[in-house]
GUTI-363776 format. One record per residue (C-alpha): residue in one letter; y, z, x negated; residue number from 0. Coordinates in steps of 0.001 Angstrom, whole numbers. Layout:
<atoms>
ATOM   resn        c2        c3        c1   resi
ATOM      a         Y         Z         X    NUM
...
</atoms>
This chain:
<atoms>
ATOM   resn        c2        c3        c1   resi
ATOM      m    147404    125690   -179729      0
ATOM      a    146752    122647   -177567      1
ATOM      f    147306    124405   -174775      2
ATOM      g    150702    125627   -175479      3
ATOM      g    151758    122322   -176737      4
ATOM      g    150848    120773   -173323      5
ATOM      i    152807    123713   -171332      6
ATOM      l    156192    122556   -173555      7
ATOM      v    155684    118965   -172778      8
ATOM      k    155349    119456   -169273      9
ATOM      d    158329    121811   -169744     10
ATOM      g    160630    119367   -170999     11
ATOM      i    159271    116577   -168591     12
ATOM      r    160138    119507   -165755     13
ATOM      s    163768    119886   -167299     14
ATOM      e    164292    115726   -167547     15
ATOM      i    163538    115610   -163951     16
ATOM      l    165889    118445   -162953     17
ATOM      n    168686    117535   -165210     18
ATOM      g    167751    113492   -164037     19
ATOM      e    167392    111732   -167514     20
ATOM      i    164368    109347   -165492     21
ATOM      s    164653    106346   -165003     22
ATOM      i    162486    104567   -162168     23
ATOM      g    161236    100876   -161559     24
ATOM      i    160181     99472   -158192     25
ATOM      e    157947     96021   -158336     26
ATOM      l    156903     94556   -155423     27
ATOM      g    153960     92250   -155986     28
ATOM      s    151701     89922   -154291     29
ATOM      t    148928     93154   -153332     30
ATOM      r    150735     96068   -154395     31
ATOM      i    154268     97580   -154255     32
ATOM      k    153778    100124   -157155     33
ATOM      t    156682    102435   -158449     34
ATOM      v    156716    104060   -161881     35
ATOM      v    159332    106845   -163309     36
ATOM      i    159850    107106   -167176     37
ATOM      d    160902    110034   -169070     38
ATOM      r    163325    109532   -172298     39
ATOM      d    160599    107997   -174317     40
ATOM      f    159682    105572   -172378     41
ATOM      e    156483    107703   -170925     42
ATOM      t    155348    106935   -167701     43
ATOM      i    155646    110595   -165956     44
ATOM      g    154572    109443   -162417     45
ATOM      s    153501    106775   -160572     46
ATOM      g    152831    105556   -156760     47
ATOM      y    152168    102452   -154776     48
ATOM      y    151342    100805   -151814     49
ATOM      e    148954     97709   -151012     50
ATOM      w    149584     95268   -148607     51
ATOM      e    149056     91493   -148396     52
ATOM      n    151079     88338   -147278     53
ATOM      k    149791     86485   -144214     54
ATOM      f    149941     83267   -143049     55
ATOM      e    151957     82819   -140173     56
ATOM      n    153422     79720   -138198     57
ATOM      g    152291     77513   -140941     58
ATOM      y    154155     79637   -143886     59
ATOM      w    152638     82396   -146309     60
ATOM      t    155166     85584   -145412     61
ATOM      y    155571     89000   -145432     62
ATOM      s    156896     90918   -142914     63
ATOM      i    160885     92591   -143344     64
ATOM      n    159502     95953   -141462     65
ATOM      d    156385     95870   -144540     66
ATOM      v    159029     95675   -146906     67
ATOM      w    160431     98907   -145936     68
ATOM      i    157320    100494   -144704     69
ATOM      g    155976     99452   -148368     70
ATOM      l    158918    100622   -150127     71
ATOM      q    159407    103289   -148896     72
ATOM      k    155521    104800   -149106     73
ATOM      s    155320    103601   -152865     74
ATOM      y    158035    105681   -153626     75
ATOM      k    157004    108488   -151726     76
ATOM      s    153415    108093   -153250     77
ATOM      m    155585    108736   -156801     78
ATOM      t    157281    111531   -155512     79
ATOM      d    154126    113185   -154382     80
ATOM      d    152488    112564   -157920     81
ATOM      i    155216    114254   -159590     82
ATOM      q    154951    117381   -157176     83
ATOM      s    151363    117410   -158071     84
ATOM      k    152285    117508   -161825     85
ATOM      f    155478    119295   -161839     86
ATOM      n    155743    120959   -158680     87
ATOM      i    158968    119603   -158692     88
ATOM      s    161008    117339   -156293     89
ATOM      i    163094    114109   -157466     90
ATOM      k    166932    114502   -156404     91
ATOM      k    168618    112897   -159425     92
ATOM      v    168116    109921   -161443     93
ATOM      k    169579    108223   -164238     94
ATOM      s    168603    104697   -163539     95
ATOM      i    166306    102585   -161147     96
ATOM      g    165371     99194   -161145     97
ATOM      i    163679     96931   -158305     98
ATOM      s    161771     93793   -158909     99
ATOM      g    159715     91363   -157293    100
ATOM      m    157621     87965   -157067    101
ATOM      m    159901     85592   -158380    102
ATOM      h    161285     81961   -155990    103
ATOM      g    160685     81724   -151991    104
ATOM      y    163093     81811   -149527    105
ATOM      l    165330     84990   -148111    106
ATOM      a    168150     82902   -145881    107
ATOM      f    170786     84868   -143933    108
ATOM      d    173870     84232   -141700    109
ATOM      k    177151     85724   -141517    110
ATOM      n    176079     88427   -139908    111
ATOM      d    174154     89484   -142348    112
ATOM      d    171143     88718   -140437    113
ATOM      l    167571     87103   -141549    114
ATOM      l    167507     83733   -140288    115
ATOM      v    163582     82872   -140840    116
ATOM      p    160802     85034   -141775    117
ATOM      f    160451     85819   -145421    118
ATOM      r    159180     82490   -147458    119
ATOM      t    157047     83299   -150380    120
ATOM      w    156166     81736   -153599    121
ATOM      r    153349     81027   -152243    122
ATOM      n    154183     77771   -149882    123
ATOM      s    153351     74742   -150913    124
ATOM      y    154758     72486   -148087    125
ATOM      t    158664     71742   -150352    126
ATOM      e    157190     68501   -152103    127
ATOM      e    158934     66338   -151100    128
ATOM      a    161603     68248   -151782    129
ATOM      a    160901     69170   -154916    130
ATOM      n    160402     65393   -155882    131
ATOM      h    163627     64534   -154823    132
ATOM      l    165563     67199   -156942    133
ATOM      r    163219     66720   -159881    134
ATOM      a    164655     63383   -160193    135
ATOM      c    168124     63882   -158854    136
ATOM      f    168390     66834   -161789    137
ATOM      d    166085     64964   -164185    138
ATOM      f    164787     68611   -164506    139
ATOM      n    162143     70423   -163074    140
ATOM      i    162251     72075   -159744    141
ATOM      p    158883     73509   -158933    142
ATOM      e    157835     73824   -155013    143
ATOM      r    157934     77415   -155430    144
ATOM      w    161984     77600   -156165    145
ATOM      s    164397     78463   -153809    146
ATOM      i    166372     75617   -153944    147
ATOM      a    163334     73782   -153376    148
ATOM      h    162651     75656   -150008    149
ATOM      l    166590     75197   -148818    150
ATOM      y    166542     71395   -149555    151
ATOM      q    162979     70915   -147399    152
ATOM      s    164806     73166   -144719    153
ATOM      i    167534     70738   -144947    154
ATOM      l    164969     67687   -144690    155
ATOM      n    163261     68756   -141977    156
ATOM      k    166583     69166   -140337    157
ATOM      e    165818     73250   -139487    158
ATOM      q    168965     74448   -137002    159
ATOM      h    169161     77554   -139354    160
ATOM      v    170123     75743   -143097    161
ATOM      k    173760     75246   -140918    162
ATOM      e    174313     79227   -140603    163
ATOM      v    172968     80210   -144011    164
ATOM      k    175749     82207   -145771    165
ATOM      f    173672     83707   -148378    166
ATOM      i    170172     82940   -150384    167
ATOM      t    168549     85324   -152623    168
ATOM      t    164830     86945   -153387    169
ATOM      l    162966     89329   -152676    170
ATOM      s    163849     91676   -155731    171
ATOM      g    168026     90383   -154502    172
ATOM      y    166993     91200   -151375    173
ATOM      i    166215     95031   -152080    174
ATOM      h    169017     94927   -154001    175
ATOM      w    171563     94147   -151730    176
ATOM      y    170499     96814   -149109    177
ATOM      l    170107     99538   -151912    178
ATOM      t    173715     98648   -153407    179
ATOM      e    175652     96258   -151246    180
ATOM      q    175552     94108   -154225    181
ATOM      k    174419     90468   -154102    182
ATOM      v    173712     89959   -157466    183
ATOM      l    170229     89088   -159428    184
ATOM      g    169061     88922   -163136    185
ATOM      i    169187     85623   -164434    186
ATOM      g    165553     85769   -165149    187
ATOM      d    164501     85970   -161310    188
ATOM      a    168001     83631   -160677    189
ATOM      s    166048     80974   -162841    190
ATOM      g    163476     80546   -160183    191
ATOM      m    165986     80254   -157577    192
ATOM      f    168275     77305   -159497    193
ATOM      p    168435     75940   -162864    194
ATOM      i    170081     78327   -165605    195
ATOM      d    173043     76854   -168304    196
ATOM      p    171521     78507   -171496    197
ATOM      n    174963     78409   -173304    198
ATOM      s    177338     79582   -170086    199
ATOM      k    173965     82375   -169163    200
ATOM      n    174937     81180   -165691    201
ATOM      y    173570     78247   -162893    202
ATOM      d    174425     74962   -164043    203
ATOM      q    177201     74177   -163320    204
ATOM      e    176475     69597   -163380    205
ATOM      k    173172     70499   -161016    206
ATOM      l    175737     72158   -158754    207
ATOM      n    177749     69632   -158402    208
ATOM      q    174844     66899   -157893    209
ATOM      f    172618     68957   -155259    210
ATOM      d    176501     69517   -153542    211
ATOM      n    177286     65986   -153805    212
ATOM      l    173348     65537   -152272    213
ATOM      i    173586     67074   -149297    214
ATOM      k    177472     66188   -148564    215
ATOM      n    176688     63863   -145619    216
ATOM      e    175109     67259   -143847    217
ATOM      q    178918     68593   -143598    218
ATOM      f    177917     72323   -144036    219
ATOM      d    180558     74581   -144343    220
ATOM      w    179189     76277   -147676    221
ATOM      s    178456     74834   -151032    222
ATOM      i    175289     75939   -152659    223
ATOM      e    177519     78122   -155373    224
ATOM      s    178633     79913   -152418    225
ATOM      v    175396     80961   -151111    226
ATOM      l    173666     82055   -154583    227
ATOM      p    173700     85375   -155678    228
ATOM      e    175605     86761   -158674    229
ATOM      v    173784     86122   -162179    230
ATOM      l    173802     89139   -164443    231
ATOM      e    171985     89524   -168003    232
ATOM      a    169999     92776   -168518    233
ATOM      g    171995     95730   -169998    234
ATOM      e    175106     95277   -167283    235
ATOM      s    175750     97208   -164642    236
ATOM      a    174564     95937   -160967    237
ATOM      g    175687     98661   -158621    238
ATOM      r    175506    102329   -157618    239
ATOM      l    173040    103465   -154973    240
ATOM      t    174601    103935   -151779    241
ATOM      e    174095    106959   -149285    242
ATOM      q    172543    104296   -147196    243
ATOM      g    170554    102504   -150242    244
ATOM      a    169300    106272   -150926    245
ATOM      s    167690    107084   -147412    246
ATOM      l    165988    103345   -147446    247
ATOM      l    164436    104043   -150289    248
ATOM      d    163600    107934   -149998    249
ATOM      p    163338    109000   -145501    250
ATOM      s    163085    112497   -146773    251
ATOM      r    166613    112196   -148258    252
ATOM      q    165890    114185   -151383    253
ATOM      l    167362    111344   -153710    254
ATOM      e    170966    111347   -154194    255
ATOM      a    173273    108545   -154040    256
ATOM      g    175276    107277   -156806    257
ATOM      v    172404    106352   -159338    258
ATOM      p    173038    102992   -161955    259
ATOM      l    171072     99964   -160344    260
ATOM      c    170462     97639   -163372    261
ATOM      p    170413     93581   -162431    262
ATOM      p    166996     92897   -160168    263
ATOM      e    164568     91307   -161994    264
ATOM      g    161414     88746   -161099    265
ATOM      d    158070     90138   -162066    266
ATOM      a    158131     87261   -165017    267
ATOM      g    160968     89072   -166653    268
ATOM      t    159073     92623   -166630    269
ATOM      g    156005     91121   -167738    270
ATOM      m    158064     89804   -170640    271
ATOM      v    159803     93273   -171210    272
ATOM      a    155982     95245   -170816    273
ATOM      t    154718     92860   -173598    274
ATOM      n    157202     93163   -176030    275
ATOM      s    157671     88853   -175082    276
ATOM      v    161588     88393   -175132    277
ATOM      e    161989     86994   -178430    278
ATOM      k    161575     83166   -179339    279
ATOM      k    158546     82334   -179728    280
ATOM      t    156535     85037   -178209    281
ATOM      g    154196     84508   -175499    282
ATOM      n    152689     86681   -172472    283
ATOM      i    150713     85899   -169615    284
ATOM      s    150769     88033   -166685    285
ATOM      a    147327     87683   -164460    286
ATOM      g    146898     88726   -160523    287
ATOM      t    146825     87013   -157523    288
ATOM      s    149031     84663   -159031    289
ATOM      a    149280     83826   -163064    290
ATOM      f    151947     82584   -165186    291
ATOM      a    152118     82259   -168910    292
ATOM      m    155377     82651   -170260    293
ATOM      i    156539     81124   -173375    294
ATOM      v    160049     81896   -174988    295
ATOM      l    161560     78527   -176700    296
ATOM      d    163719     78074   -179899    297
ATOM      k    164340     74347   -178621    298
ATOM      s    164445     72799   -175426    299
ATOM      l    161434     70451   -174261    300
ATOM      n    161860     66825   -174933    301
ATOM      g    160237     65902   -171536    302
ATOM      v    160385     66958   -167979    303
ATOM      y    157086     68376   -166334    304
ATOM      p    156426     68746   -162910    305
ATOM      e    153598     71552   -164487    306
ATOM      i    156467     73656   -166697    307
ATOM      d    158341     75685   -165355    308
ATOM      i    161897     76260   -167469    309
ATOM      v    163134     79664   -166678    310
ATOM      t    164786     82691   -168805    311
ATOM      t    164286     86127   -170057    312
ATOM      p    166325     88763   -169005    313
ATOM      v    169184     88033   -171097    314
ATOM      g    168905     83854   -170695    315
ATOM      d    166909     82375   -173626    316
ATOM      l    164637     79352   -172088    317
ATOM      v    161355     80067   -171159    318
ATOM      a    158245     77689   -170478    319
ATOM      m    156539     79114   -167538    320
ATOM      v    153214     77631   -166754    321
ATOM      h    152880     79071   -162982    322
ATOM      t    149456     79090   -161088    323
ATOM      n    149029     80017   -157903    324
ATOM      n    145742     81380   -157669    325
ATOM      c    143950     83351   -160159    326
ATOM      t    142185     87047   -158908    327
ATOM      s    142306     86574   -155474    328
ATOM      d    138750     84584   -155164    329
ATOM      i    136990     87296   -157401    330
ATOM      n    138271     90181   -155393    331
ATOM      a    137419     88297   -151941    332
ATOM      w    133496     88484   -153095    333
ATOM      v    133973     92326   -154459    334
ATOM      n    134938     92652   -150750    335
ATOM      l    131752     91132   -149803    336
ATOM      f    129859     93477   -152464    337
ATOM      e    131146     96401   -151034    338
ATOM      e    130513     95568   -147532    339
ATOM      a    126841     95203   -148778    340
ATOM      f    126619     98969   -150154    341
ATOM      e    128285     99635   -147301    342
ATOM      l    125816     98574   -144900    343
ATOM      m    122967    100305   -146725    344
ATOM      n    125039    103641   -146573    345
ATOM      v    125839    103340   -150551    346
ATOM      e    129054    104836   -151400    347
ATOM      v    130402    102781   -154679    348
ATOM      d    133893    103439   -156414    349
ATOM      r    135620     99989   -156443    350
ATOM      n    136797    100315   -159838    351
ATOM      e    133092    100662   -161296    352
ATOM      l    132191     97859   -159468    353
ATOM      f    134644     95716   -161067    354
ATOM      e    133687     96996   -164409    355
ATOM      r    129874     96543   -164287    356
ATOM      l    129981     93184   -162659    357
ATOM      f    132531     92055   -165424    358
ATOM      n    130565     93825   -168125    359
ATOM      h    126855     92386   -166267    360
ATOM      s    129046     88386   -167204    361
ATOM      q    128016     89007   -170537    362
ATOM      q    124367     88489   -170001    363
ATOM      a    125227     84905   -168454    364
ATOM      d    123493     81813   -169642    365
ATOM      e    124645     79192   -171554    366
ATOM      e    126679     76893   -169402    367
ATOM      n    126728     79745   -166798    368
ATOM      g    123474     78242   -165184    369
ATOM      n    125804     74938   -164320    370
ATOM      l    127645     76926   -161523    371
ATOM      l    131379     76140   -160488    372
ATOM      s    133912     77629   -158216    373
ATOM      y    137371     76878   -156659    374
ATOM      g    139388     80117   -156239    375
ATOM      y    142322     78007   -154623    376
ATOM      v    143346     80719   -151567    377
ATOM      s    146509     78289   -151717    378
ATOM      g    147836     75131   -152664    379
ATOM      e    147992     74668   -156354    380
ATOM      n    151141     72276   -158303    381
ATOM      i    149392     71480   -161394    382
ATOM      t    145826     70106   -159905    383
ATOM      k    147592     68434   -157272    384
ATOM      i    146351     70607   -154561    385
ATOM      n    148354     70324   -151613    386
ATOM      e    146354     73143   -149486    387
ATOM      g    143566     75595   -150967    388
ATOM      v    139799     75828   -149766    389
ATOM      p    138240     78403   -151721    390
ATOM      m    134838     76878   -153007    391
ATOM      f    131648     77816   -155370    392
ATOM      l    129364     74939   -155954    393
ATOM      r    125864     75413   -157086    394
ATOM      h    123086     72410   -157633    395
ATOM      p    119105     73429   -156444    396
ATOM      n    118153     73827   -160357    397
ATOM      s    121381     75774   -161325    398
ATOM      q    120709     79010   -162679    399
ATOM      f    121884     81275   -159665    400
ATOM      n    122260     84716   -160976    401
ATOM      l    124552     87642   -160440    402
ATOM      a    125482     86827   -164480    403
ATOM      n    126189     83426   -163867    404
ATOM      f    128174     83840   -160956    405
ATOM      m    130643     86476   -162472    406
ATOM      k    131654     84746   -165429    407
ATOM      t    132079     81163   -163386    408
ATOM      h    134310     82818   -161284    409
ATOM      i    136379     84626   -164436    410
ATOM      m    136506     81227   -166182    411
ATOM      s    137789     79802   -163184    412
ATOM      a    141005     81950   -162662    413
ATOM      f    142466     81180   -166154    414
ATOM      s    141192     76972   -165256    415
ATOM      t    144297     75855   -164217    416
ATOM      l    146552     78218   -166459    417
ATOM      k    145013     76624   -169195    418
ATOM      m    145653     73139   -168179    419
ATOM      g    149615     73704   -168086    420
ATOM      v    149338     75197   -171365    421
ATOM      d    147382     72325   -172588    422
ATOM      i    150416     70285   -171652    423
ATOM      l    152684     72195   -174440    424
ATOM      k    150503     71821   -177040    425
ATOM      e    149330     68668   -176716    426
ATOM      e    152935     67370   -175297    427
ATOM      e    155865     69055   -176753    428
ATOM      q    153320     70665   -179733    429
ATOM      v    154734     74155   -179121    430
ATOM      a    152605     75721   -180965    431
ATOM      i    150918     79143   -179456    432
ATOM      d    148923     81151   -181922    433
ATOM      s    148879     84423   -179853    434
ATOM      f    149473     85466   -176171    435
ATOM      v    150262     88967   -175215    436
ATOM      v    148623     89585   -171936    437
ATOM      h    148850     91983   -168828    438
ATOM      g    146993     92407   -165174    439
ATOM      g    144000     94358   -163333    440
ATOM      i    141563     91473   -164541    441
ATOM      f    141952     92615   -168267    442
ATOM      k    141112     96298   -166888    443
ATOM      t    137582     96045   -167698    444
ATOM      k    137776     95901   -172280    445
ATOM      n    137506     92583   -174095    446
ATOM      i    135725     90647   -170989    447
ATOM      a    138379     88466   -169172    448
ATOM      q    140462     88827   -172685    449
ATOM      r    138090     87569   -174433    450
ATOM      i    137323     84238   -171925    451
ATOM      l    141408     83870   -171393    452
ATOM      g    141169     83393   -175231    453
ATOM      a    138337     80826   -175350    454
ATOM      s    140315     78754   -172873    455
ATOM      l    143721     79021   -174505    456
ATOM      n    141919     78872   -178178    457
ATOM      s    144339     81433   -179417    458
ATOM      s    144482     85376   -179850    459
ATOM      v    144862     87440   -176805    460
ATOM      e    146722     91158   -176935    461
ATOM      v    146329     93292   -174479    462
ATOM      l    148785     96176   -175790    463
ATOM      k    148835     99630   -174194    464
ATOM      t    152000     99756   -172525    465
ATOM      a    150889     96612   -170394    466
ATOM      n    148498     97970   -168528    467
ATOM      e    151394     99975   -166766    468
ATOM      g    152726     96441   -165195    469
ATOM      g    155757     95588   -164636    470
ATOM      a    157097     98638   -162382    471
ATOM      w    156971     99961   -165876    472
ATOM      g    159103     96928   -167786    473
ATOM      m    161389     97316   -164524    474
ATOM      a    162184    100775   -165683    475
ATOM      v    162618     99829   -169023    476
ATOM      l    165383     97745   -168341    477
ATOM      a    166950    100264   -165952    478
ATOM      s    166775    102565   -168923    479
ATOM      y    168210     99838   -171255    480
ATOM      m    171210     99895   -169213    481
ATOM      v    172525    103586   -169592    482
ATOM      n    170314    104246   -172767    483
ATOM      n    171918    101775   -175221    484
ATOM      e    174220    103740   -176662    485
ATOM      q    173740    101335   -180134    486
ATOM      s    174683     98056   -177928    487
ATOM      l    171587     96605   -179299    488
ATOM      p    170167     93470   -177861    489
ATOM      l    167099     93889   -175476    490
ATOM      n    164790     92302   -178460    491
ATOM      q    165967     94997   -180930    492
ATOM      y    165751     97615   -178438    493
ATOM      l    162541     96890   -177283    494
ATOM      k    161197     97097   -181136    495
ATOM      q    162962    100129   -182500    496
ATOM      y    162578    102331   -179515    497
ATOM      i    159030    101579   -177368    498
ATOM      f    157072     98784   -179304    499
ATOM      d    157461    100134   -183266    500
ATOM      k    154219    102042   -182923    501
ATOM      e    152330    100222   -180082    502
ATOM      d    148967     99886   -180863    503
ATOM      g    146774     96965   -179127    504
ATOM      n    143187     95236   -178777    505
ATOM      i    143477     91364   -180141    506
ATOM      i    140318     89482   -179820    507
ATOM      y    140123     86403   -181511    508
ATOM      p    138406     82935   -180012    509
ATOM      t    135399     82243   -182250    510
ATOM      e    134422     78599   -182281    511
ATOM      k    131744     78964   -179891    512
ATOM      d    133700     80847   -176954    513
ATOM      v    135947     77464   -177525    514
ATOM      q    133720     74941   -177446    515
ATOM      e    131987     76366   -174077    516
ATOM      y    135301     76311   -172351    517
ATOM      e    135859     72878   -172991    518
ATOM      e    132597     72080   -171707    519
ATOM      f    133350     73945   -168418    520
ATOM      i    136929     72358   -167847    521
ATOM      q    135786     68791   -168247    522
ATOM      k    132948     69646   -165359    523
ATOM      y    135866     71549   -163474    524
ATOM      k    138121     68349   -163522    525
ATOM      k    135516     66147   -162490    526
ATOM      g    135143     68354   -159538    527
ATOM      l    138705     69050   -158209    528
ATOM      d    138217     65842   -156239    529
ATOM      i    135782     67614   -153867    530
ATOM      e    138753     70603   -153748    531
ATOM      r    141323     68063   -152561    532
ATOM      n    139183     66893   -150198    533
ATOM      a    137693     70010   -148901    534
ATOM      n    140340     70658   -146304    535
ATOM      q    139139     68298   -144011    536
ATOM      y    136069     69083   -143671    537
ATOM      v    136813     72644   -143197    538
ATOM      i    137725     74289   -139497    539
</atoms>
C-alpha cells in the first residue's frame, strides 16, 4: 500500500513537472549557489548547488563575474540532474522563477552596460568614511556594506569610473537583469542599497535629494535616483525570462523562455520567508559565513545606531537588522584542518559526520570552556569596530586545552558579535524579543548551536523543518506567491495559510545556567577585543 502510494505521489510530481506547475528559487550565497524546485504544495522536489568562495584581490573582497555565471549554470544543472535521477524527466516548462543573492555590495555599469570595476561584495569594510558622512547627512544609519556607501566612497576616493556610472545594482539584481532585461529589485534587497520610505514603499525621496546635493559639485551627468534599480514588492511581476536569459541559465537550451520572474530579493528577505518571519514583532536569525538577526518592527526606532541596519521585509515593512560579517568561516577553517589530518593518516572521513561529532563533543566542555577564547574575524566587523579581521585563538598556559572546550569556545564565539548588536535593541530601544526562528548550516547538528544561541540572546530559539531548505527555498516560495496567489492574500497571511499552518519546529528554551555562562564568556570576549583590533599590525 505504501509502495503504491509512493508511485502515485511520484507520478503526480512528474505530471507537475511536465505541465510546468513548478517554481524555482536560486540563491547566490557567500559559499554556495543553491537551486531549489518546489511543487504546488511547496515541497522541495529537487535541488542542486555549486560551492564557491570570495577572493581578496587588489584590496577588495570579490567574486569574478565569470564565476557568477559558471556557478549559476552548474547549480541549475545540478538541480536538473537531481530531477532527472528521481523522475526520469527533464525540466522544460516552469511556472515561475526567483533570484536571490547576498545583499549590499557594489556592481556598477556604464552606458554600454559594461562592468566598470570588479564586483565589490558586502564583506568590504573600506567605506567607513563614506558611511559615517552619510549617516550624519541622513540622520539614518548607513552601514559600510550598503551600495550607497560603496558609491560615495568611490566618489570620495576620486575614482575615475564614477563619472561613467549609469546603473548600480546588487548581485540578485544583476542576474535578474540579464535573465529578463529588467532593471528592478525587490524592496527588501533595495533597502540594503539606499534607505526606503515605508509609506511610499520606494527610495526615500528626501534622502535622494540630500545625496544629490551632497555630490552637486562633482557635476556628474547622473542623479542617484537615475542609477538605482526600480523597486518592486513581493507579488508584483518583474518581467519574463528572455530567450537569451534561458540559454544563460540553461546552456542545454531545454528550459523554455517566457517564464515569469518575481522581484529579485536579498538573502535576508528569503530568510524571513523561510522562517515565517515577515509579520510585525517576529524575528529570525540566519547564520552562515555572516550572520544576521531580523526583527520586524511595529514602530520606528527612536535612535540611530551604527550597529543596527534599518531594512525592510519583501513587502516593505521596517526591519531592524543586526548584521555581522563573521560567523562560521573560522569554524569551517578548523574543520578543514582536522580533515587534512585525517587525510595525512589515510583515514577517510565524511565531512558532515565530522561536523556532527565535533559539535556533539562540545557538550563535554568544562565550565568556562577551560578559559579558552577565539575571534573568528576573517574580515572586519563594524559592530566591534574591527577594521580588518585576523582570526585568533587564545589560551593561557594553565587553560584546559582539549577538543570539547575548543569546539564550544568557537561555537560561542560565532554568535558573540550578533549578541552585542541584539543587546542594543533590547537595552536602548526596549524591543521585546522573546523568540527567534533560525536557519543555517551551523544548526544542522540538533540542539547544539541552537542551545548556545538561545543562551547568548536569552530567548527561545526555534528551528523549523523548512528552515533547513534555506533562502533558495524561500525564494521559490516568493516566486510561487507571485503566480499562485488567487485570493490576493498579503504575504504573511499567504505563508500562514498555505505553508506554516502545520509546521512542526524544534524549540529550545535557555536555562539560567546557560545564560549566565554566556554572559561570563561575553565579558571576557569584550575585554580581549583590543588584542583583535591590534593583531593586524603584527601579522605579515
